[in-house]
N, C-alpha and C positions, 0 to 999 in steps of 0.2 A: 349498419354502421360501415362507412368506407374503410377499406383496408389501411389506407395511409393514416387515418385518424386513430385507428386501433393501435397501430405501431407507435404512434407518438403519445398516446394517452398516458403510459407510465411516466414518461419524462415530464409531461405537463403536471402530473400530480406531485412529483417530487421536486419540480423546479422551484416553487416558492420556498421550500425548506432549504434547498441547496443555495439558493440566492441569498437568503437571510444569513446563513452561516458564512458565506463568502464575504458579505458586506460587513456584518457586525462582529465576526470573529477573526477571520483571516485578514480582512482589510486593516483593522487597527493593529494587528500583529505585524504586518508588513510595514505599515506606516511607522510604528515604533522603532523597528529595526533600521529603517532609513533615517529617521530623525536622530537616532542615537549617534550617527557618524557625521552629522552636519551641524553647523552653527546657523540657526535660522529662527527668527521670532514669529514666523507664520504670517507676518503682515507685509514686510518689505520683499522686494525681488532679489535682495542680496542673500544668496545661499552659498556658504563656504564649507567645503569639505574639510573636516578636522580629524578624520580617522578615529583613533581610540582615545583622543584627548578628553572627550566627555566621560569615558569610563575612568580614565586616570584622575580627572578632577573629582569624580564621585568617590573613588576609593581614598583619595587624599582628604576628603571632607570628614572632619570628626563627627559631625551630626549624622552622617550616613553610618559610620561605624557604631555610634551609639544606638541608632535605630536598628541596625542588624543584630546587635547584642540583645536589645530589648525584645526583638522578635523571637530570638532563640529562647529567652526566658519565658515569654508568653506561651510558646509552644510547649516548653517543659512543664509549665504549671497547668495549662488549660487542657491539653490533649488527654493526659491520663485522667484528669478529673471529669472531663466530658464523656469519657467512655465508661469509667468504673462507677461513678456516683449515679448516673442515670440507670445503670444496670441494677444497682441496689434498690433504687426506688421502684423500678419495674418489677423486681422480685417481690417487694412488699405489696405492690398493687395487685400483682397476680395472686398473691396469697389471700387477698380479701375480695377476689373477683365476684363472689356471690353476695357481698355486702350491698345493701340498697344504696349506700352512700359512695360506692366505688366510683361512679361517674363524677360525683362532686370532687373526690380526691384527685382524679385524673385531670379534670378540667382546671382545678386550682393550680396544679403543678405545671400544666401546659400554658396557662394564661400569660406568663411573662413573655413567652415566645412571640405572641402576636402584638405585644406592646411596641409602639414606635420608639426608635432610638431617642428622639427628642423628648418624648414623655418620660422614658426611663432615665435619661440624663438629668432632667429637671428634678425628678423625684429623688434620685440618689444624691444629687448635689445638695438638696435640702437635708438629707440624712447625714451627709458628710460635712456639712457646714461647720467650719472650725469655731465660729462664734456662738451660734445658738442652734446647732444641728441636734437631731434626736440622739445620735450616738454619743455625743459629748455630754448631753444632758444625763444619759444613763450612766456614763462613766463618773460624772460628778456625784450622782446619788450613791454610787458604789464606793466613793472615796478615792477614785483614781484621777490623775491630772488629765486635762483635755488633750486631744490629739489634733494634729493638723490634717490628718487623713489624706485626701487626694492632692493637697498642696504641699505635702511633705515629700521631698525627693526620695526618701527611703520607703515610702508607703504608696506612692502614686501608682506604680506598676501593679501592685497587689490590689489596689482599689479598682483599677480598670479591669483586672482579671476577675475580680468578684462580680462586678456588674455584668461583664460579658458572660460569665458562667450562668448567672441568674437569668439572663435574657435568652440563652440559647440551649440550655440543657434539656428542655422539654421535648424537643424533636427526637433526640437520641433515646430519651425515655420511652417514647411511643414506639420507636423502632424495636427496642428491646422487648417491650410489652407484646408487640405483635409476634415476635419470634417465639416468646414463651407460650403464647396462646396457640401457636401453630404446632407445638410439639405433640406427638401422639400420646394420648393418655394411657395407652396400653403399656408403654415403657415404664411409666410411673407405677402402675399396678404390678408389673413384673419385678421391678426392683424392690418393691415392698415385700413381695413374696420371698425374695432372696435375702431379706433382712437388711437391705441398704437403708441408711438413714437419709434425712433430707439433704444434709450437707454433702454426703458422698454421692447421692443421686444427682445433685446439681453439678458438681465438678466432674464427675465421671461420665454422665449421660447427657444432661441438658446442655451444658456449655459446649461440648464437642459438636452437638447437633446444631448449635447456633453460630458456628464459626463463619458461615456465609454472611450472616448479619454483622458479626464482629468485624469481618474484613471490610465490609461496606462502610460501617461506621468509622473505622480507623482511617480509611482513605478520605472520606468526605469531611471528617472532623478537622483534618489538617487544613483543607481549603476554607472551612468555615471560620477557623480561628484566625487565619490571615485576614479574612474579609470582615468578620464581625467586630474585631477590636477597633477598626477604623472609626465606625460610628460612635462607639463609646468614647474613644479618645477625643474626637472632634467636639462632642457635647460636654464632656466632663473635665478634661485637662488641657485640651488644645496642644497636646504633645509635651507639656511642661510637667513639673518645673525643671528648667534647664535641660529639656529633652529627655528626661528620665522615664517618660511614659510613651514616647514616640515609637513608631514601628516603620518597617520598610514601605508599606503601602501608604501610610500617612506621610512619610517623608517624600514619597513620589508625588502625592497630591500637593504638598507644599511647594515643591520645586516647579511643578507644571502649572498649577492653577492659582497659586498665591504669588510666586516670584517670577512666573513666566519664563523659566529656564527650561525650555522644551527639550533641548539636547540632553542635559543631565537627567531630566525626568524620564526621557525615553530610554536612556542607558540603564536607569534603575529598573524600569519595566522589563527590559530584556534580561537583566540579572535575575529578577524575580521569576520570570518564565522559565529560565534555565534551571533555577533551584527547584521550582515546583515539579518540573518534568523529571529531574534527577531523583528527587525524593519519592515521587509517585512510582517511578520505575523500580526503585529499591523496595518500596512497600510491596509491589506485585511480586518481585523476585523472592523476597523473604517470606511473605505471608501466604501467598496463593497456594503453595504446596501443603500448607497446614489446614487448608479449608476442606471440610468434609461435606460434600453435597449428597443428599439422599433422594 
């Protein structure tokens, strides 16, 4: 092999990956930053620099403020649920790991994760149907008045949160289950010899050893919540009623691809990027020191 080719070989191997990242990650990021300070419809040659006017118009938009508040509520509802409840299911599955039906249990709980958003939205729309949906039929048989569910401004956000949780919690459950299966069984035997019960063993031994998994899940769940709710919103509520179920990413999509307001949409994209970077940095600063690697 010629010396020149051997010296270039590493760059040829990493070149496609670096080029893909540059084109599909940093390219759109730079484009969003540039579009956020200009007034341009992407079709005409008329490009006008407007500075921070796009950002000012976004912050003055009540729909943006509503979407930002809804996003905060989505995170407050979904992030703890998507961390704690999958852990509970994982512990229960780990307890019956020798049961012949354990694979069926695991597959049934993970199945919603691979269901398409369109299918999930149609199925839950039928369940939530205010006229003849299954949930209202059950309420009627129990003697309760019917509910408007996802068409009720006070319940729309909770309905979207419920569908999003049902659709996404299976992945975190499998991550917790893998962490539990990776724990040394000798520690369990030692704690039993010392008289530690199951609860004490879990909180004092198992959970500290799973902090790397907990840290990974806490960081990735934040990204998943921001992204996953968009598909559910688009299929189930379209951001309504009266914007009560919208989110920042869904507002961005509406501004850019529905109203063709690329300047304000790019400004929202930059705001989201800054928020995600700040929150991720904070998560690393606060949580990383509490992670115990073995």
